[in-house]
GUKE-90657 format. One record per residue (C-alpha): residue number from 1; residue in one letter; x, y, z. Coordinates in nm, 2 decimals. Last residue first. Example, Ala and Ser with C-alpha at 12.3 -4.5 7.8 and 13.67 -1.06 7.14 Angstrom:
2
2 S 1.37 -0.11 0.71
1 A 1.23 -0.45 0.78
% end
This chain:
600
600 X -5.83 4.87 1.89
599 X -5.71 4.59 1.66
598 X -5.52 4.54 1.34
597 X -5.38 4.22 1.22
596 X -5.08 4.08 1.03
595 X -5.07 3.69 1.05
594 X -4.76 3.67 0.84
593 X -4.42 3.83 0.76
592 X -4.12 3.63 0.60
591 X -3.78 3.80 0.55
590 X -3.51 3.63 0.34
589 X -3.13 3.57 0.37
588 X -2.94 3.28 0.20
587 X -2.83 3.44 -0.13
586 X -2.53 3.23 -0.24
585 X -2.63 2.93 -0.02
584 X -2.97 2.93 -0.20
583 X -3.30 3.03 -0.04
582 X -3.57 2.80 0.10
581 X -3.36 2.73 0.41
580 X -3.42 3.09 0.51
579 X -3.15 3.29 0.70
578 X -3.27 3.61 0.88
577 X -3.34 3.95 0.75
576 X -3.27 4.30 0.88
575 X -3.45 4.63 0.79
574 X -3.79 4.52 0.74
573 X -4.06 4.80 0.75
572 X -4.43 4.74 0.83
571 X -4.60 5.06 0.70
570 X -4.94 5.16 0.82
569 X -5.18 5.38 0.63
568 X -5.50 5.54 0.74
567 X -5.37 5.70 1.05
566 X -5.52 5.80 1.39
565 X -5.26 5.90 1.66
564 X -5.16 5.68 1.94
563 X -5.02 5.38 1.74
562 X -4.96 5.07 1.93
561 X -4.70 4.83 1.80
560 X -4.71 4.45 1.84
559 X -4.42 4.23 1.71
558 X -4.49 3.86 1.72
557 X -4.21 3.59 1.72
556 X -3.90 3.45 1.55
555 X -3.59 3.43 1.74
554 X -3.28 3.67 1.75
553 X -3.48 3.97 1.82
552 X -3.55 4.33 1.71
551 X -3.83 4.59 1.72
550 X -3.71 4.94 1.64
549 X -3.87 5.21 1.85
548 X -4.22 5.35 1.89
547 X -4.43 5.46 1.58
546 X -4.23 5.61 1.30
545 X -4.39 5.88 1.10
544 X -4.39 5.84 0.72
543 X -4.25 6.15 0.51
542 X -3.89 6.03 0.52
541 X -3.98 5.70 0.36
540 X -4.07 5.89 0.05
539 X -4.37 5.82 -0.18
538 X -4.62 5.89 0.10
537 X -4.93 5.65 0.11
536 X -5.24 5.83 -0.03
535 X -5.51 6.02 0.16
534 X -5.27 6.10 0.43
533 X -5.25 6.02 0.81
532 X -4.93 5.81 0.76
531 X -4.79 5.55 1.00
530 X -4.46 5.37 1.05
529 X -4.36 5.04 1.20
528 X -3.99 4.95 1.22
527 X -3.86 4.58 1.21
526 X -3.53 4.44 1.27
525 X -3.49 4.06 1.25
524 X -3.29 3.75 1.35
523 X -3.49 3.57 1.27
522 X -3.76 3.37 1.07
521 X -4.14 3.36 1.07
520 X -4.20 3.73 1.20
519 X -4.57 3.77 1.31
518 X -4.70 4.13 1.29
517 X -4.96 4.30 1.52
516 X -5.08 4.65 1.47
515 X -5.25 4.82 1.77
514 X -5.49 5.10 1.73
513 X -5.55 5.46 1.61
512 X -5.77 5.49 1.31
511 X -5.78 5.68 0.98
510 X -6.03 5.51 0.75
509 X -6.09 5.17 0.57
508 X -5.74 5.08 0.66
507 X -5.45 5.05 0.42
506 X -5.13 4.83 0.49
505 X -4.80 4.92 0.32
504 X -4.57 4.61 0.34
503 X -4.19 4.63 0.36
502 X -3.84 4.65 0.22
501 X -3.53 4.82 0.39
500 X -3.27 5.10 0.37
499 X -3.11 4.89 0.10
498 X -2.74 4.82 0.15
497 X -2.71 4.49 0.00
496 X -3.02 4.35 0.17
495 X -2.91 4.39 0.53
494 X -2.90 4.02 0.59
493 X -2.65 3.95 0.31
492 X -2.68 3.79 -0.03
491 X -3.05 3.84 -0.04
490 X -3.36 3.61 -0.12
489 X -3.67 3.80 -0.23
488 X -3.90 3.91 0.04
487 X -4.17 3.68 0.18
486 X -4.54 3.73 0.25
485 X -4.72 3.47 0.44
484 X -4.96 3.18 0.46
483 X -4.82 2.84 0.57
482 X -4.90 2.91 0.94
481 X -5.27 2.95 0.86
480 X -5.49 3.14 1.09
479 X -5.60 3.39 0.84
478 X -5.42 3.71 0.94
477 X -5.29 3.91 0.65
476 X -4.96 3.83 0.50
475 X -5.11 3.63 0.22
474 X -5.23 3.96 0.06
473 X -4.87 4.07 -0.02
472 X -4.79 3.75 -0.22
471 X -4.83 3.90 -0.55
470 X -4.64 4.21 -0.44
469 X -4.32 4.01 -0.45
468 X -4.12 4.33 -0.41
467 X -4.24 4.67 -0.51
466 X -4.09 5.01 -0.64
465 X -3.99 4.92 -0.98
464 X -3.61 4.95 -0.98
463 X -3.56 4.88 -0.60
462 X -3.47 5.14 -0.33
461 X -3.84 5.22 -0.27
460 X -3.93 4.86 -0.21
459 X -4.30 4.84 -0.12
458 X -4.53 4.54 -0.10
457 X -4.90 4.61 -0.11
456 X -5.20 4.57 0.14
455 X -5.54 4.70 0.11
454 X -5.88 4.68 0.32
453 X -5.73 4.63 0.68
452 X -6.01 4.69 0.92
451 X -6.13 4.97 1.15
450 X -6.47 4.96 1.31
449 X -6.33 4.90 1.66
448 X -6.06 5.17 1.59
447 X -6.34 5.43 1.56
446 X -6.31 5.63 1.24
445 X -6.13 5.93 1.13
444 X -6.20 6.02 0.76
443 X -5.91 6.05 0.53
442 X -5.76 6.38 0.42
441 X -5.83 6.52 0.07
440 X -5.85 6.87 0.18
439 X -6.23 6.89 0.13
438 X -6.27 6.57 0.32
437 X -6.08 6.71 0.60
436 X -6.30 7.02 0.60
435 X -6.60 6.79 0.59
434 X -6.48 6.61 0.91
433 X -6.41 6.93 1.10
432 X -6.75 6.99 1.26
431 X -6.78 6.63 1.37
430 X -6.44 6.58 1.48
429 X -6.41 6.90 1.67
428 X -6.73 6.81 1.86
427 X -6.59 6.46 1.94
426 X -6.26 6.61 2.06
425 X -5.89 6.56 1.99
424 X -5.93 6.29 1.73
423 X -5.98 6.54 1.44
422 X -5.65 6.70 1.49
421 X -5.64 7.04 1.67
420 X -5.93 7.30 1.71
419 X -6.02 7.59 1.47
418 X -6.34 7.42 1.39
417 X -6.51 7.50 1.72
416 X -6.86 7.35 1.72
415 X -7.16 7.57 1.77
414 X -7.30 7.54 1.42
413 X -7.30 7.16 1.44
412 X -7.33 6.99 1.10
411 X -7.35 6.61 1.14
410 X -7.72 6.62 1.22
409 X -7.82 6.42 0.91
408 X -7.55 6.19 0.80
407 X -7.25 6.33 0.60
406 X -7.26 6.33 0.22
405 X -7.02 6.09 0.06
404 X -6.71 6.26 -0.08
403 X -6.66 6.45 -0.41
402 X -6.69 6.80 -0.28
401 X -6.80 7.04 -0.55
400 X -7.15 6.88 -0.52
399 X -7.23 7.11 -0.25
398 X -7.25 7.01 0.12
397 X -7.60 7.03 0.28
396 X -7.66 7.34 0.49
395 X -7.61 7.34 0.87
394 X -7.50 7.70 0.87
393 X -7.14 7.59 0.97
392 X -7.12 7.36 0.67
391 X -7.25 7.63 0.43
390 X -6.99 7.87 0.56
389 X -6.70 7.63 0.53
388 X -6.81 7.53 0.18
387 X -6.82 7.89 0.07
386 X -6.49 7.96 0.22
385 X -6.34 7.65 0.05
384 X -6.48 7.77 -0.29
383 X -6.32 8.12 -0.23
382 X -5.99 7.95 -0.15
381 X -6.00 7.74 -0.46
380 X -6.07 8.05 -0.68
379 X -5.76 8.22 -0.51
378 X -5.55 7.91 -0.58
377 X -5.65 7.92 -0.94
376 X -5.55 8.28 -0.97
375 X -5.21 8.20 -0.81
374 X -5.16 7.90 -1.06
373 X -5.24 8.14 -1.34
372 X -4.98 8.40 -1.21
371 X -4.73 8.12 -1.17
370 X -4.77 8.02 -1.53
369 X -4.74 8.38 -1.66
368 X -4.41 8.42 -1.49
367 X -4.20 8.41 -1.18
366 X -3.95 8.12 -1.10
365 X -3.74 8.24 -0.82
364 X -3.88 8.02 -0.55
363 X -3.81 7.70 -0.77
362 X -3.45 7.78 -0.79
361 X -3.43 7.80 -0.41
360 X -3.59 7.44 -0.36
359 X -3.92 7.46 -0.18
358 X -3.96 7.38 0.19
357 X -4.29 7.19 0.23
356 X -4.22 6.89 0.42
355 X -3.86 6.78 0.35
354 X -3.54 6.96 0.33
353 X -3.32 6.87 0.05
352 X -3.04 6.61 0.03
351 X -2.78 6.69 -0.25
350 X -2.77 6.65 -0.62
349 X -3.13 6.55 -0.64
348 X -3.21 6.20 -0.78
347 X -3.43 6.18 -1.08
346 X -3.76 6.02 -1.14
345 X -3.90 6.07 -0.80
344 X -4.17 5.82 -0.69
343 X -4.54 5.81 -0.69
342 X -4.68 5.58 -0.44
341 X -4.84 5.25 -0.57
340 X -5.20 5.26 -0.62
339 X -5.41 5.11 -0.33
338 X -5.47 4.74 -0.33
337 X -5.80 4.55 -0.31
336 X -5.84 4.29 -0.05
335 X -5.74 3.93 -0.12
334 X -5.96 3.62 -0.12
333 X -6.06 3.65 -0.49
332 X -5.70 3.68 -0.60
331 X -5.62 3.32 -0.50
330 X -5.30 3.33 -0.31
329 X -4.97 3.36 -0.50
328 X -4.75 3.06 -0.52
327 X -4.38 3.13 -0.47
326 X -4.05 3.08 -0.66
325 X -3.75 3.22 -0.49
324 X -3.59 3.52 -0.68
323 X -3.22 3.53 -0.63
322 X -3.07 3.85 -0.54
321 X -2.76 4.06 -0.56
320 X -2.85 4.38 -0.38
319 X -2.81 4.73 -0.54
318 X -3.05 4.73 -0.71
317 X -3.40 4.58 -0.71
316 X -3.53 4.24 -0.80
315 X -3.82 4.26 -1.05
314 X -4.15 4.23 -0.87
313 X -4.33 3.91 -0.82
312 X -4.65 3.86 -1.02
311 X -4.97 4.04 -1.01
310 X -5.26 3.91 -0.81
309 X -5.24 4.19 -0.57
308 X -5.31 4.44 -0.83
307 X -5.02 4.65 -0.95
306 X -5.05 5.02 -1.04
305 X -4.77 5.11 -1.29
304 X -4.45 5.28 -1.19
303 X -4.44 5.64 -1.26
302 X -4.08 5.78 -1.27
301 X -3.91 5.44 -1.32
300 X -3.57 5.47 -1.17
299 X -3.22 5.52 -1.29
298 X -2.98 5.33 -1.06
297 X -2.94 5.46 -0.71
296 X -2.66 5.69 -0.60
295 X -2.78 5.94 -0.34
294 X -3.05 5.73 -0.19
293 X -3.39 5.92 -0.19
292 X -3.57 5.97 0.14
291 X -3.60 6.33 0.12
290 X -3.34 6.40 0.38
289 X -3.35 6.50 0.75
288 X -3.02 6.37 0.90
287 X -2.99 6.06 1.11
286 X -2.95 6.11 1.49
285 X -2.62 5.94 1.58
284 X -2.48 6.26 1.76
283 X -2.11 6.19 1.77
282 X -1.94 6.24 2.11
281 X -1.81 5.88 2.14
280 X -1.64 5.93 1.80
279 X -1.48 6.26 1.91
278 X -1.35 6.11 2.24
277 X -1.20 5.81 2.06
276 X -1.04 6.04 1.79
275 X -0.88 6.26 2.05
274 X -0.75 5.96 2.26
273 X -0.61 5.81 1.94
272 X -0.41 6.13 1.90
271 X -0.38 6.43 1.67
270 X -0.73 6.41 1.51
269 X -0.65 6.50 1.15
268 X -0.56 6.83 1.00
267 X -0.19 6.82 1.09
266 X -0.15 6.49 0.92
265 X -0.21 6.66 0.58
264 X -0.39 6.40 0.35
263 X -0.70 6.44 0.56
262 X -0.87 6.11 0.61
261 X -0.95 6.15 0.98
260 X -1.14 6.48 0.89
259 X -1.33 6.27 0.64
258 X -1.42 6.03 0.93
257 X -1.52 6.32 1.16
256 X -1.74 6.49 0.89
255 X -1.93 6.16 0.81
254 X -1.98 6.09 1.19
253 X -2.11 6.45 1.25
252 X -2.35 6.42 0.96
251 X -2.52 6.11 1.09
250 X -2.55 5.86 0.81
249 X -2.88 5.85 0.61
248 X -2.72 5.98 0.29
247 X -2.50 5.68 0.23
246 X -2.29 5.73 -0.07
245 X -2.33 6.11 -0.09
244 X -2.27 6.14 0.28
243 X -1.96 5.93 0.26
242 X -1.82 6.19 0.02
241 X -1.58 6.01 -0.23
240 X -1.23 6.00 -0.08
239 X -0.99 6.29 -0.17
238 X -0.78 6.27 -0.48
237 X -0.43 6.22 -0.61
236 X -0.22 6.12 -0.31
235 X -0.49 5.87 -0.20
234 X -0.48 5.70 -0.55
233 X -0.10 5.63 -0.50
232 X -0.16 5.33 -0.28
231 X -0.43 5.18 -0.50
230 X -0.22 5.23 -0.82
229 X 0.08 5.06 -0.65
228 X -0.13 4.78 -0.52
227 X -0.26 4.72 -0.88
226 X -0.57 4.80 -1.08
225 X -0.67 5.07 -0.83
224 X -0.89 5.10 -0.52
223 X -0.92 5.40 -0.30
222 X -1.24 5.47 -0.09
221 X -1.25 5.13 0.06
220 X -1.58 4.95 0.02
219 X -1.90 4.88 0.20
218 X -1.95 5.25 0.27
217 X -2.00 5.24 0.65
216 X -1.75 4.98 0.74
215 X -1.51 5.08 0.46
214 X -1.50 5.45 0.58
213 X -1.43 5.31 0.94
212 X -1.14 5.10 0.80
211 X -1.00 5.40 0.61
210 X -1.03 5.62 0.91
209 X -0.83 5.35 1.10
208 X -0.55 5.39 0.83
207 X -0.56 5.78 0.90
206 X -0.52 5.73 1.27
205 X -0.24 5.48 1.22
204 X -0.04 5.74 1.03
203 X -0.13 6.00 1.30
202 X 0.08 5.79 1.54
201 X 0.40 5.90 1.39
200 X 0.57 5.81 1.06
199 X 0.89 5.94 0.88
198 X 0.82 5.98 0.51
197 X 0.82 5.70 0.24
196 X 0.56 5.89 0.03
195 X 0.31 5.59 0.04
194 X 0.36 5.58 0.42
193 X 0.31 5.95 0.44
192 X -0.02 5.91 0.24
191 X -0.14 5.65 0.49
190 X -0.18 5.30 0.39
189 X -0.50 5.10 0.42
188 X -0.55 4.96 0.06
187 X -0.19 4.90 0.01
186 X -0.15 4.67 0.31
185 X 0.16 4.76 0.53
184 X 0.52 4.84 0.48
183 X 0.60 5.05 0.18
182 X 0.95 4.94 0.07
181 X 1.22 5.20 -0.05
180 X 1.34 5.29 0.30
179 X 1.40 4.91 0.37
178 X 1.26 4.75 0.67
177 X 1.44 4.66 1.00
176 X 1.39 5.01 1.15
175 X 1.65 5.07 1.43
174 X 1.53 5.31 1.70
173 X 1.74 5.63 1.75
172 X 1.47 5.86 1.62
171 X 1.22 5.73 1.86
170 X 0.88 5.64 1.73
169 X 0.95 5.26 1.72
168 X 0.80 5.06 1.44
167 X 0.54 4.80 1.43
166 X 0.57 4.55 1.14
165 X 0.45 4.24 1.34
164 X 0.22 4.44 1.57
163 X -0.06 4.18 1.48
162 X -0.36 4.25 1.70
161 X -0.62 4.51 1.79
160 X -0.92 4.41 1.99
159 X -1.31 4.47 2.00
158 X -1.53 4.32 2.26
157 X -1.88 4.29 2.16
156 X -1.99 3.97 2.34
155 X -1.94 3.74 2.03
154 X -1.59 3.88 1.99
153 X -1.47 4.12 1.73
152 X -1.10 4.11 1.62
151 X -0.91 4.38 1.42
150 X -0.60 4.28 1.23
149 X -0.79 4.17 0.91
148 X -0.99 4.47 0.92
147 X -0.68 4.70 0.87
146 X -0.42 4.89 1.08
145 X -0.08 4.78 0.95
144 X 0.16 5.05 1.05
143 X 0.13 4.99 1.43
142 X 0.33 5.29 1.54
141 X 0.51 5.24 1.88
140 X 0.64 5.45 2.15
139 X 0.44 5.34 2.46
138 X 0.22 5.65 2.41
137 X 0.16 5.54 2.07
136 X 0.06 5.19 2.16
135 X -0.19 5.31 2.42
134 X -0.34 5.57 2.18
133 X -0.37 5.28 1.92
132 X -0.57 5.07 2.16
131 X -0.80 5.37 2.25
130 X -0.85 5.43 1.86
129 X -0.93 5.06 1.83
128 X -1.22 5.07 2.07
127 X -1.35 5.41 1.96
126 X -1.35 5.28 1.60
125 X -1.53 4.96 1.68
124 X -1.80 5.13 1.89
123 X -1.84 5.39 1.63
122 X -1.88 5.16 1.36
121 X -2.14 4.96 1.56
120 X -2.34 5.28 1.62
119 X -2.32 5.38 1.25
118 X -2.45 5.05 1.10
117 X -2.22 4.81 0.94
116 X -2.17 4.74 0.57
115 X -2.07 4.43 0.37
114 X -2.24 4.19 0.61
113 X -2.06 3.86 0.54
112 X -1.72 4.00 0.40
111 X -1.74 4.29 0.66
110 X -1.76 4.05 0.95
109 X -1.48 3.83 0.80
108 X -1.26 4.14 0.77
107 X -1.36 4.25 1.12
106 X -1.20 3.93 1.23
105 X -1.39 3.68 1.42
104 X -1.44 3.57 1.79
103 X -1.30 3.37 2.07
102 X -0.97 3.54 2.14
101 X -0.67 3.33 2.27
100 X -0.42 3.56 2.45
99 X -0.09 3.52 2.30
98 X 0.22 3.28 2.30
97 X 0.49 3.39 2.06
96 X 0.72 3.15 1.88
95 X 1.06 3.20 1.70
94 X 1.20 2.89 1.52
93 X 1.52 2.71 1.58
92 X 1.36 2.39 1.69
91 X 1.15 2.59 1.94
90 X 1.23 2.94 2.04
89 X 1.03 3.11 2.30
88 X 0.80 3.41 2.39
87 X 0.53 3.43 2.66
86 X 0.20 3.59 2.76
85 X 0.13 3.84 2.49
84 X -0.20 4.04 2.51
83 X -0.45 4.11 2.23
82 X -0.51 4.50 2.25
81 X -0.84 4.64 2.33
80 X -0.83 4.58 2.71
79 X -0.49 4.75 2.72
78 X -0.14 4.65 2.86
77 X 0.14 4.71 2.64
76 X 0.50 4.62 2.71
75 X 0.43 4.26 2.59
74 X 0.30 4.40 2.26
73 X 0.63 4.56 2.17
72 X 0.85 4.26 2.29
71 X 0.65 4.00 2.11
70 X 0.66 4.22 1.78
69 X 1.03 4.27 1.84
68 X 1.08 3.88 1.82
67 X 0.90 3.86 1.49
66 X 1.10 4.16 1.34
65 X 1.42 3.99 1.46
64 X 1.33 3.66 1.30
63 X 1.24 3.84 0.97
62 X 1.56 4.02 0.96
61 X 1.77 3.72 1.06
60 X 1.61 3.49 0.78
59 X 1.69 3.13 0.91
58 X 1.35 3.07 1.05
57 X 1.17 3.21 0.73
56 X 1.12 2.87 0.55
55 X 1.01 2.70 0.88
54 X 0.73 2.95 0.93
53 X 0.74 3.15 1.26
52 X 0.49 3.02 1.51
51 X 0.21 3.21 1.67
50 X 0.06 3.02 1.96
49 X -0.28 3.11 2.08
48 X -0.37 3.01 2.44
47 X -0.62 2.79 2.62
46 X -0.57 2.74 2.99
45 X -0.41 2.48 3.24
44 X -0.15 2.71 3.38
43 X 0.15 2.47 3.33
42 X -0.01 2.28 3.05
41 X -0.07 2.58 2.84
40 X -0.31 2.43 2.59
39 X -0.28 2.52 2.23
38 X -0.48 2.68 1.94
37 X -0.23 2.74 1.66
36 X -0.14 3.03 1.45
35 X 0.09 3.01 1.14
34 X 0.37 3.27 1.07
33 X 0.53 3.50 0.82
32 X 0.30 3.51 0.50
31 X -0.01 3.43 0.70
30 X -0.17 3.13 0.88
29 X -0.48 3.04 1.05
28 X -0.66 2.82 1.30
27 X -0.42 2.53 1.34
26 X -0.53 2.26 1.59
25 X -0.44 2.13 1.93
24 X -0.08 2.22 2.00
23 X 0.03 2.14 2.37
22 X 0.24 2.43 2.50
21 X 0.48 2.35 2.80
20 X 0.79 2.15 2.71
19 X 0.89 2.45 2.49
18 X 0.65 2.31 2.23
17 X 0.44 1.98 2.27
16 X 0.31 1.84 1.95
15 X -0.04 1.71 1.97
14 X -0.15 1.81 1.62
13 X 0.16 1.84 1.40
12 X 0.40 2.12 1.36
11 X 0.65 2.10 1.06
10 X 1.00 2.07 1.18
9 X 1.11 1.88 0.87
8 X 0.83 1.86 0.61
7 X 0.55 1.59 0.71
6 X 0.60 1.24 0.58
5 X 0.44 1.15 0.26
4 X 0.15 0.90 0.29
3 X 0.22 0.54 0.23
2 X 0.12 0.35 -0.08
1 X 0.00 0.00 0.00
% end
């Protein structure tokens, strides 16, 4: 029988005992210089990580000395966000470092699976690493290789910096074991001064951390060329693309801070890790007011056609990579009627604009015959409204100019105060103001006990046709069947490739305040509920009013949200999806909602 080839000389094997103390168990990683093993410290009976220099590099004096210096450098540091060094030894002529074993994954793995992170998590990671860098800089070291692969994140939320293999002393007299003509570090995360070959200080690491945080939020690094040299040189030739343009919902303070961190001139960056950490923790994470339109979407359909509930699934929307899962639509006879899809903007404004009635400057300056004609029409409309108002308050029947059902006898109350607040504030105000709301195109306020869901439609404002699997939407309503639900398309990552979300718009038979219940059939999930007291569902997410806070959990369950103000439209908004066995391994994430109901 042929025998297996023997392992190379000095190659580690499972069970090997190094330095008469460290029992190797399994290899968990390797890089260009070393391999990392899980081992047991037999003296202290604890798990450790052993970083062992590769055999082919053991005779290189420069590499060996750099490896030894890493151990010395990190052993001098004591910080909760730096992977600690316990021991250093030589075994069979090869340097080895014994380190703290971290049960977690690298930020590189996290970004590969999720693509983008939220601002809160990004701030948490940035503040932790900034604190670690401040400790290293005060001890006299520049890391020089801050990148996602050297940042570890544990399941309990700890963030640690590792791999000081090419760290360099800050003192002028310190020997540098690297060539003056070699850029040490990873090309995508180099600082401008590293590219230029200039002397470094801690602000070089600050810049590299800024690149990492930029990638966390944008889903990509700001500089990328056809080669490592092109990538490195790009940061000398241009500034990064504005994060606020790539992701308009990011907090403005966070965007400005990261761009300050990426200043080409080190004097314009935060000067220390402590400065950056304090600035990150002080960021106001409130999203800016925008019009709800992403800054860089694909060209969209200006007026998407109305879709009945029986229509087929929508076209997958950009920017996710999605595989459509075949589904069977419910019988159209059992579904409620749908409202027409919200109208959507056909072009993206060059910058976010204020919402709710603030006109653009150029529109304010357009005067001409058309404006005069519009003004005349407005005057006529005001006169008609005044006539209606007087007629209602005199108890007269409404005129045919108002295309709404006539109120029941006795609805007109000449003593009612029609200058009050919303229709729900008082019965008298509701009765007297009902016709005014009708004239303005607002929905009637009804008792919650009489409210029922009469329409449901899928909404995907970041997609290219505004909807998603709309043919299934009616199956999300409560019918007692566990197999009846609405499902999203299958996505490559849980956050839908950077979409703000997808959801269902539910229409009631009038404006009512009550409790909306939604069953989520897979997890983890994040769900927001919004309302709109309008005659038609708003076209922009920013024009919806959020009710309560985000609901989230790691297990399927029922989400219940109570709305305190009457609204005709309710939006169930999915922001995070769980894995679904019905999807492929390439696009494994899908959301499923069912048993949606409304009650007082």
